[in-house]
C-alpha positions in Angstrom: -1.0 14.5 10.1 0.0 13.3 6.7 0.4 14.9 3.5 -1.1 13.4 0.4 0.1 14.3 -3.1 -0.3 13.0 -6.7 2.6 12.3 -8.9 2.8 11.1 -12.6 4.5 7.7 -13.6 4.6 6.0 -17.0 1.7 3.9 -16.1 -0.4 6.8 -14.9 -1.2 8.8 -11.9 -0.4 7.6 -8.5 -0.5 9.0 -4.9 1.9 9.6 -2.3 1.7 9.8 1.4 4.2 11.7 3.5 4.0 11.3 7.4 6.0 11.6 10.6 6.8 8.5 12.8 6.3 8.6 16.4 10.0 9.5 16.6 9.4 12.7 14.5 11.2 11.4 11.5 9.6 12.3 8.0 8.8 9.1 6.0 6.7 8.2 3.0 4.8 5.6 1.2 3.9 5.9 -2.5 2.2 4.0 -5.4 -1.3 4.2 -4.3 -3.7 4.0 -7.2 -6.4 6.1 -5.9 -6.5 9.1 -3.4 -8.9 7.2 -1.4 -6.4 4.5 -0.8 -3.8 6.9 0.2 -6.1 8.5 2.6 -7.0 5.1 4.2 -3.4 4.3 4.6 -2.7 7.7 6.2 -5.7 7.3 8.6 -4.6 3.8 9.5 -1.0 5.0 10.4 -2.5 7.9 12.4 -4.7 5.5 14.4 -1.7 3.1 14.9 0.5 5.9 16.3 -2.3 6.8 18.7 -2.7 3.4 20.0 1.0 3.0 20.4 0.9 0.0 17.9 2.9 1.8 15.3 5.8 -0.2 13.7 8.3 1.5 11.5 8.4 -0.2 8.1 12.1 -0.3 7.9 12.3 -2.2 11.4 9.7 -4.6 10.2 11.8 -5.5 7.2 15.0 -5.6 9.3 13.3 -8.1 11.7 11.8 -10.4 9.1 15.0 -10.7 7.2 17.0 -11.6 10.4 14.3 -13.9 11.8 14.5 -17.6 11.5 11.6 -18.6 9.3 11.0 -22.0 10.9 10.9 -20.4 14.4 8.9 -17.4 13.7 5.1 -17.3 14.7 3.2 -18.3 11.5 6.4 -19.0 9.6 6.7 -21.6 7.0 9.5 -24.1 7.0 9.5 -24.3 3.2 8.0 -22.5 0.3 7.9 -25.9 -1.6 4.9 -28.1 -1.7 5.0 -31.5 0.0 6.3 -34.3 -2.3 3.6 -36.7 -3.9 3.9 -40.3 -2.7 6.0 -42.4 -5.0 4.7 -45.3 -6.8 6.5 -48.5 -7.9 7.4 -48.6 -11.5 4.9 -51.4 -12.4 2.0 -49.9 -10.5 -1.1 -49.1 -12.4 -2.3 -45.5 -12.4 -6.0 -46.2 -13.0 -8.2 -48.0 -10.3 -11.2 -49.0 -12.3 -11.5 -52.5 -11.2 -10.6 -54.4 -14.4 -7.8 -56.6 -15.5 -5.5 -54.9 -17.6 
């Protein structure tokens, strides 16, 4: 069971969810803009614990930081866009069919 509480920030009211992990450790997630969003998160955590699918957020961060991006499933080899094909210096950029 989770505890949902409101707190104030400079940008307005936010909601915090405090819950227990399957190892019985107390943890929290905060910054929800609505109570409904906090309740939905708490319900999702509860269901994932019941199904045995819960992954501790700190473990997930640790795994993603140490994994090889190219070798991980769905990982990207580069965050950069592929380079555009290069043109020779004298090549025309328009292709309208007239002599120029």
